[in-house]
N, C-alpha and C positions, 0 to 999 in steps of 0.2 A: 638359255641358248636355244635357238630355234632348231627344230628337227628338219631333216631333209624332206622336201615335198615328194608326194607319191602319186603316181598314176595308176588307177585300178581299172582294168579292162579284160576282156577275153583274150585268150592266147590265139588271136586270129587276125588276119589282114582285113580289117573293117574299119569302123569309125575311129577307133583308137590308134590305128596305125599312122594316120597322118599326123596326129598329135605327137606320137613318138618321134616321128621324122623331124617335125618342126623344133621340138625340144632338143633333139640331138644336134641339129644344124646350128641352133642358137647357143650350143654348149651349156645348156642348163643342166645342172646336176639334179637327178631325181631317181627315185626307186621305181622300178617298172614292175608292178605287181600283176601278174597274169592269172586269170581265173579260168580253170578249165570248165567246159560245158557240163560235165557231170557234177562239179562242185557248186555250180551256180544256184540250184534250188535251195541248198542250205544257206548260202550267203544271202540270198534274197529273203528267206524266211528269218534271218537273224535281225533284220531291220537296221543293220549297220549303215547301209547306203541310203541317203536321202532320196525318197521317192522310189527306192528300190531300183535305181537306174544306174547304168554305167555308159560311158566312161565316167569316172569320178576322180577328182583332183583333191588331195588331202594336203593341206598346208597349215602348220601351226595348230593342229587339232580340229580345224574346221574343214567340213566336206563341201565340195562344189560339184555340181554336174549340170 
């Protein structure tokens, strides 16, 4: 069974907000994971995100950005 896709981006009205709006308008079910600015250095250092960049879309265990 596939997991629900996830959008990872800062908790800010910036590049990720237009993606959130489009997904909501299209009625796409997704998890909206918001990263605070103080938490970003630790997330970046973890190497979890490809190229250490956001926004990132995670679907079926694959990361896209």
